[in-house]
C-alpha positions in Angstrom: 0.0 0.0 0.0 1.2 3.6 -0.6 3.2 5.0 2.2 1.0 8.1 2.7 -2.0 6.0 3.8 -3.2 5.3 7.3 -3.8 1.6 7.9 -4.6 -0.9 10.6 -5.2 -4.6 10.8 -8.8 -5.6 10.2 -8.9 -9.0 11.8 -6.8 -11.8 13.0 -5.3 -12.7 9.6 -3.0 -10.5 7.5 -5.7 -8.3 6.1 -5.2 -4.6 6.4 -7.4 -1.5 5.8 -6.1 1.9 4.9 -7.7 5.1 3.7 -6.8 8.2 1.9 -8.8 11.5 2.0 -8.8 12.7 -1.6 -8.7 16.3 -2.6 -11.4 15.9 -5.3 -15.1 15.6 -5.4 -17.6 13.4 -7.2 -21.3 13.6 -7.7 -23.4 11.7 -5.2 -26.6 9.8 -6.0 -28.6 12.8 -4.8 -26.8 15.1 -7.3 -24.8 16.9 -4.7 -21.0 17.1 -4.6 -19.2 14.8 -2.1 -15.6 14.6 -1.0 -14.0 11.2 -1.7 -12.2 8.9 0.7 -10.5 5.9 -0.9 -10.4 2.8 1.2 -7.7 0.2 0.4 -7.8 -3.5 1.4 -4.9 -6.0 1.3 -5.6 -8.7 0.4 -8.8 -8.3 -1.6 -12.0 -8.7 0.4 -15.7 -8.9 -0.3 -16.9 -5.3 -0.7 -17.7 -4.1 2.9 -20.6 -2.0 4.1 -19.3 1.5 5.1 -21.1 3.9 7.3 -19.8 7.5 7.8 -20.7 9.5 10.9 -20.3 13.3 10.8 -21.5 15.3 13.8 -25.0 13.8 14.5 -25.5 12.6 10.9 -25.0 8.9 10.1 -25.0 7.9 6.4 -24.5 4.5 4.7 -21.8 5.4 2.1 -21.4 1.9 0.6 -23.5 -1.3 0.7 -21.9 -4.7 1.3 -21.6 -7.0 -1.7 -19.9 -10.2 -2.7 -17.7 -8.4 -5.2 -14.0 -8.7 -4.3 -12.3 -5.4 -4.0 -8.9 -4.0 -3.1 -10.0 -0.4 -3.3 -13.4 1.3 -2.6 -14.3 5.0 -3.1 -16.7 6.4 -0.5 -18.5 9.7 -1.1 -19.0 11.9 2.0 -22.1 13.9 2.8 -22.6 17.3 1.2 -20.4 20.1 2.7 -18.2 17.7 4.7 -14.6 19.1 4.4 -15.7 22.0 2.0 -15.4 25.3 3.9 -13.7 23.9 7.0 -12.0 20.7 8.2 -14.2 18.0 9.5 -13.7 15.0 11.8 -15.5 11.9 10.7 -15.8 8.3 11.9 -15.9 5.4 9.4 -17.5 2.1 10.3 -16.3 -0.6 8.0 -18.2 -3.9 8.3 -16.5 -6.9 6.6 -17.4 -10.5 6.6 -15.3 -11.0 9.7 -15.3 -7.7 11.6 -16.7 -4.3 12.3 -13.9 -1.8 12.3 -14.2 1.9 13.4 -11.7 4.5 12.3 -11.7 8.3 12.9 -10.4 10.5 10.1 -9.7 14.1 9.6 -11.0 15.6 6.4 -9.1 18.8 5.5 -11.1 21.6 3.8 -10.9 21.6 0.0 -12.6 24.2 -2.0 -15.3 22.9 -4.3 -14.8 24.1 -7.9 -17.2 24.1 -10.8 -15.2 24.0 -14.0 -17.0 25.1 -17.2 -15.5 23.8 -20.4 -16.4 26.1 -23.2 -15.6 24.7 -26.7 -14.4 27.1 -29.4 -11.9 27.1 -32.2 -9.3 29.8 -32.5 -9.5 32.0 -35.5 -6.2 32.7 -37.1 -7.0 34.1 -40.6 -4.1 34.1 -43.0 -1.4 33.0 -40.6 -1.9 29.2 -40.6 -3.7 28.8 -43.9 -5.4 30.6 -46.7 -8.5 32.5 -45.7 -10.8 30.3 -47.8 -9.4 27.1 -46.2 -9.7 28.6 -42.7 -13.3 29.6 -43.4 -14.2 26.1 -44.6 -12.8 24.6 -41.4 -14.8 27.0 -39.2 -18.0 26.5 -41.2 -17.7 22.8 -40.6 -17.1 23.4 -36.9 -20.3 25.4 -36.8 -22.2 22.6 -38.5 -20.8 20.1 -36.0 -21.6 22.4 -33.1 -25.2 22.8 -34.3 -25.6 19.1 -34.5 -24.2 18.5 -31.0 -26.4 21.3 -29.6 -29.5 19.6 -31.2 -28.4 16.2 -29.7 -27.9 17.6 -26.2 -30.9 20.1 -26.1 -32.8 17.8 -23.6 -29.8 17.4 -21.3 -29.9 19.0 -17.9 -29.0 22.7 -17.7 -25.3 23.1 -17.7 -24.6 20.0 -19.7 -26.1 21.1 -23.0 -23.5 21.7 -25.8 -22.8 25.4 -26.5 -20.4 26.9 -29.0 -18.4 30.1 -29.4 -17.3 31.0 -32.9 -14.7 33.4 -31.3 -15.0 35.9 -34.2 -17.9 37.6 -36.0 -16.0 37.0 -39.3 -16.8 33.3 -39.0 -20.5 33.7 -38.1 -21.0 36.4 -40.8 -19.4 34.2 -43.5 -21.4 31.2 -42.4 -24.7 33.1 -42.6 -23.8 34.5 -46.1 -23.1 31.0 -47.4 -26.2 29.4 -45.6 
């Protein structure tokens, strides 16, 4: 197991459990962002049930299953470790044991990253004006097609396009 992980023996055999508080978020089943804790098991075990306790809130973060795992990602409740550090307790229930472990979750800012597709307009420097125009007109056609395909997606996940220059949009409309 990596050296920066915290681990302890799970039971009487050679199995060990370690965890790492990740600096990133993932989307929970309720659509909210949740900090990630990765649990590591050596050797592989049946996927354990994991309950996380934060203040007075208790949440089942993973259900037990018969799937063999060496690693399991657990999503924490909304706002745990976002604006301030948080102390949590994890209860990991394996086939053989119930194991309790406290963990410190340092604050990590939640970022929303917007990816805004566009194509850079470089008229006459990288190619002839007519060739550059054809490339950009094709990009607009592809952008329109993707926008149509994603129009029923949730807000924020629909495809949008920026032509970057009025020259491209003007030329496209003249040739439409």
